[in-house]
Backbone as a ProteinNet text record, in pm:
[ID]
protein_1_A
[PRIMARY]
MLESAYKECLFYKIAKAGLFVEKEKIMPLIFEEVRLECGYRIDILVERKLVIELKSVEALNDVHLAQTLTYMKLRNYKLGLLMNFNVTLLKDGLKRIANGL
[TERTIARY]
9306.2	9408.5	9360.9	9434.3	9399	9447.6	9378.9	9416.5	9559.9	9608.6	9750.7	9846.8	9815.3	9911.9	9916.9	9800.4	9804.3	9879.5	9864.4	9930.6	10084.5	10136	10278.9	10328.9	10261.3	10304.9	10298.4	10193.1	10185.2	10290.3	10313	10420.5	10554.7	10582.7	10708.1	10727.9	10622.6	10630.4	10644.9	10576.9	10590.6	10728.2	10783	10915.7	11020.1	11002.5	11095.1	11096.3	10985	10979.7	11049.2	11098.2	11174.8	11093.9	10967.9	10885.4	10896.9	10877	10875.3	10740	10736.6	10610.7	10611.7	10500.2	10484.7	10359.6	10368.6	10248.2	10209.5	10080.2	10029	10059.6	10049.5	10088.5	9983.2	10034	9947.9	9892.4	9762.2	9698.3	9631.7	9700.6	9633.1	9526.8	9435	9330.4	9367	9365.5	9392.4	9256.9	9224.2	9102	9127.9	9087.1	9109.7	9259.2	9345.4	9493.1	9551	9473.9	9523.4	9533.3	9645.7	9668.6	9612	9514.6	9446.8	9484.4	9532.7	9562.3	9438.5	9368.6	9233.5	9245.7	9356.8	9370	9356.5	9355.4	9351	9486.6	9486.8	9609.9	9582.4	9657.7	9646.6	9716.1	9653.4	9715.5	9848.3	9843.5	9966.6	9953.6	10068.7	10078.4	10199.4	10175	10279.8	10319.4	10452	10511.2	10441.7	10389.9	10323	10206.7	10145.4	10050.3	9921.8	9945.2	9841.6	9807.1	9682.8	9627.8	9575.4	9627.1	9572.4	9514.1	9381.2	9309.9	9276.6	9320.4	9303.7	9191.8	9113.8	9009	9014.6	8962.6	8932.7	8798	8696.2	8558	8468.3	8346.7	8249.4	8228.2	8206.3	8180.9	8220.2	8275.4	8301.5	8166	8164.6	8038.4	8071	7972.2	7994.2	8081.9	8084.7	8171.2	8315.5	8352.1	8490.3	8532	8439.1	8471.1	8488.1	8403.2	8404.7	8536.7	8582.9	8709.3	8824.3	8827.4	8933.1	8926.8	8810.4	8791.8	8832.9	8807.3	8850.1	8998.5	9070.6	9220.8	9267	9203.7	9247.6	9222.5	9110.7	9072.5	9163.9	9203.1	9283.1	9414.2	9468.9	9595.7	9597.6	9474	9452.5	9520.2	9516.8	9566.4	9457.2	9498.9	9407.4	9370	9455.5	9441.1	9424.9	9327	9308.9	9272.4	9306	9272.6	9218.3	9095.5	9031	9040.8	9104.4	9131.8	9064.3	8982.4	8924.7	8984.6	9056.1	9121.2	9033.8	8912.4	8821.6	8733	8802.3	8731.5	8804.9	8740.8	8805.7	8912.6	8875.7	8965.3	8995	9117.3	9155.1	9094.6	9085.4	9026	8888.2	8811.9	8675.7	8670.6	8784.6	8791.3	8856.2	8881.6	8945.8	8850.5	8870.7	8793.5	8885.9	8902.5	8982.9	8907.4	8978.9	8913.1	9000.5	8946.4	9013.3	8938.3	8999.2	8934.7	8977	8891.7	8921.9	9002	9004.8	9076	8980.1
-1729.8	-1783.2	-1923.2	-1977.2	-2110.8	-2218	-2330.7	-2441.9	-2483.5	-2477.5	-2519.3	-2428.2	-2298.7	-2214.8	-2251.6	-2275.5	-2319.3	-2448.6	-2542.6	-2669.5	-2651.7	-2567.6	-2545.2	-2482.1	-2388.6	-2321.5	-2417.3	-2494.9	-2591.8	-2699.1	-2746.9	-2848.6	-2791.8	-2672	-2601.4	-2597.2	-2551.2	-2530.2	-2670.5	-2770.3	-2900.9	-2960.4	-2948.1	-2996.3	-2917.8	-2788.8	-2702.2	-2739.2	-2793.6	-2836.5	-2970.3	-3028.4	-3155.5	-3280.5	-3272.4	-3392.4	-3440.6	-3574.1	-3638	-3603.5	-3545.1	-3496.7	-3528.4	-3574.4	-3596.9	-3521.4	-3466	-3398.7	-3468	-3457.9	-3519.5	-3671.6	-3737.9	-3877.9	-3959.8	-4033.6	-4118.8	-4234.1	-4258.3	-4363.4	-4459.2	-4561.6	-4654.8	-4736.5	-4786.8	-4874	-5016.1	-5107.6	-5251.2	-5319.3	-5376.5	-5440.2	-5577.8	-5683.8	-5820.8	-5837.8	-5790.3	-5807.3	-5731.3	-5638.3	-5557.4	-5410.4	-5354.4	-5215.1	-5124.4	-5039.9	-4945.5	-4806.2	-4729.9	-4588.4	-4510.4	-4473	-4404.7	-4257.6	-4204.6	-4061.3	-4010.5	-4105.1	-4064.7	-4007.2	-3888.9	-3823.5	-3755.3	-3796	-3724.3	-3592.3	-3486.9	-3351.4	-3354.5	-3389.6	-3394.8	-3514.2	-3590.2	-3703.1	-3673.3	-3674.2	-3635.7	-3761	-3791.5	-3904.2	-4036.8	-4047.8	-4169.1	-4206.3	-4108.3	-4137.8	-4045.9	-3915.6	-3819.9	-3772.7	-3792.5	-3747.2	-3610	-3514.9	-3376.5	-3344.7	-3319.4	-3283.3	-3137.5	-3063.4	-2914	-2868.6	-2771.7	-2711.3	-2559.5	-2493	-2350.3	-2328.2	-2360.5	-2361	-2279.3	-2255.1	-2181.7	-2250.2	-2383.1	-2461.1	-2605.3	-2671.6	-2816.3	-2889	-2998.2	-3081.4	-3229.2	-3313	-3455.8	-3515.7	-3460.6	-3508	-3487.9	-3380.7	-3354.7	-3457.6	-3482.1	-3580.3	-3716.6	-3754.9	-3884	-3904.1	-3799.2	-3805.5	-3828.2	-3763	-3780.2	-3922.4	-3969.7	-4104.8	-4211.6	-4186.9	-4279	-4296	-4184.7	-4187.8	-4266.8	-4237.3	-4302.4	-4452.9	-4495	-4639.1	-4713	-4649.1	-4714.8	-4770.2	-4701.6	-4746.8	-4764.4	-4769.5	-4793.1	-4685.7	-4559.3	-4449	-4423.1	-4392.4	-4376.7	-4225.6	-4134.8	-3991.2	-3909.7	-3818.7	-3725.4	-3587.1	-3492	-3352.9	-3289	-3245.4	-3180	-3028.4	-2952.2	-2812.6	-2725.8	-2631.2	-2533.7	-2400.4	-2337.4	-2215.5	-2098.8	-2119.6	-2008.8	-1974.3	-1940.3	-1905	-1786	-1712	-1600.6	-1645.8	-1749.3	-1809.5	-1950.7	-1988.7	-2123.6	-2230.3	-2210.1	-2313.6	-2343.4	-2252.3	-2278.1	-2362	-2381.7	-2462.5	-2597.4	-2639.3	-2762.5	-2875.6	-2994.5	-3107.2	-3225.7	-3268.3	-3382.8	-3509.7	-3614.5	-3742.5	-3849.8	-3930.3	-4047.9	-4168.7	-4251	-4366.9	-4494.5	-4552.3	-4679.9	-4667.3	-4545.5	-4523.5	-4536.9
-11977	-12063.7	-12109.8	-12204.6	-12252.1	-12158.8	-12159.9	-12077.2	-12097.7	-12221.4	-12255.1	-12182.8	-12168.7	-12095.5	-11944.6	-11888.9	-11746.8	-11731.2	-11825.1	-11819.6	-11821.2	-11911.2	-11918.3	-11790.2	-11735.5	-11608.3	-11496.3	-11480.3	-11371	-11382.5	-11506.5	-11529.8	-11484.4	-11529.2	-11485.9	-11338.5	-11265.3	-11119.8	-11046.2	-11095.6	-11030.4	-11050.4	-11174.1	-11205.1	-11126.8	-11113.8	-11039.8	-10891.3	-10839.6	-10702.4	-10680.4	-10785.8	-10775.1	-10786.1	-10824	-10841.4	-10977.7	-10994.4	-11127.3	-11188.2	-11300.4	-11361.1	-11510.7	-11561	-11703.3	-11756.3	-11873.9	-11930.1	-12059.8	-12088.5	-12211.7	-12213.2	-12093.8	-12078.5	-12158.3	-12257.3	-12341.9	-12261.7	-12275.2	-12203.2	-12301.6	-12341.1	-12435.3	-12363.3	-12438.3	-12383.6	-12422.6	-12323.5	-12350.1	-12359.1	-12474.7	-12497.8	-12558.7	-12490.1	-12532.6	-12563.7	-12474.9	-12486.5	-12607.8	-12661.9	-12776.2	-12724.6	-12754	-12707	-12819.8	-12783.5	-12875.6	-12839.3	-12937.3	-12914.8	-12946.5	-12840.9	-12860.6	-12840.1	-12816.4	-12799.4	-12659.4	-12560.5	-12418.4	-12381.2	-12316.7	-12269.5	-12138.4	-12036.6	-11907.5	-11922.6	-11875.2	-11884.2	-11808.4	-11677.7	-11595.6	-11502.3	-11495.9	-11400.7	-11308.7	-11177.9	-11080.7	-11007.7	-11004.9	-10934.3	-10966.4	-11083.9	-11127.9	-11037.4	-10968.1	-10873	-10885.4	-10914.1	-10912.9	-11053.6	-11095.2	-11222.9	-11203.5	-11282.1	-11283.5	-11414.3	-11410.9	-11532.3	-11528.3	-11627.3	-11626.6	-11719.1	-11671.3	-11749.5	-11734.9	-11828.3	-11822.3	-11880.9	-11798.7	-11844.1	-11750.4	-11792.6	-11710.3	-11579.5	-11585.2	-11464.6	-11496.5	-11391.1	-11405.7	-11404.2	-11486.8	-11483.5	-11480.9	-11486.8	-11473.8	-11579.9	-11701.9	-11810	-11772.1	-11709.6	-11670	-11559.4	-11466.4	-11362.3	-11419.2	-11515.9	-11580.9	-11659.6	-11723.8	-11798.3	-11703.6	-11587.1	-11493.8	-11436.7	-11400	-11345.2	-11449.8	-11575.7	-11681.3	-11680.4	-11678.8	-11677.4	-11555	-11442.2	-11319.9	-11323.5	-11378.8	-11390.2	-11485.8	-11596	-11701.5	-11645	-11546.7	-11489.4	-11335.6	-11286	-11145.6	-11055.7	-11103.6	-11017.8	-10917	-10790	-10678.3	-10657.4	-10696.1	-10668.9	-10796.1	-10791.7	-10902.8	-10853	-10938	-10912.1	-11035.8	-11032.1	-11144	-11112.4	-11201.4	-11175.8	-11283.8	-11243.7	-11333.2	-11306.1	-11401.9	-11382.7	-11410.6	-11461.6	-11496.1	-11378.7	-11260.7	-11140	-11079.9	-10990.4	-10924.9	-10826.2	-10743.4	-10647.4	-10691.4	-10704.2	-10753.9	-10669.6	-10533.3	-10447.7	-10484.3	-10550.2	-10592.3	-10716	-10782.1	-10907.6	-10889.2	-10764.6	-10740.4	-10696.2	-10747.3	-10701.3	-10683.7	-10560.8	-10530	-10551.5	-10607.8	-10634	-10573.6	-10493.9	-10435.6	-10477.5	-10561.2	-10623.2	-10549.7	-10474.1	-10411.1	-10280	-10223.7	-10097.8	-9983
[MASK]
+++++++++++++++++++++++++++++++++++++++++++++++++++++++++++++++++++++++++++++++++++++++++++++++++++++

């Protein structure tokens, strides 16, 4: 399936569990005290703490990790989860990221 379908399903399940969840959270870049809209968007943000970046690709690579770390650094989020749904077992497509812990 497409990444967008997984995003909608995961968003629904997290919200149904009673957690505060945001999807397509806009992440502006602050440069020299100017707010720049650069098109950064977190796929899913849970409880204003956990960045979830979703993929449906053959394999995760360094670019995907760098993208997730960029989102985390822009707002000093400490926890991230990079999820690739294009795997036989979901556990094989998960990468936990702890930034500064």
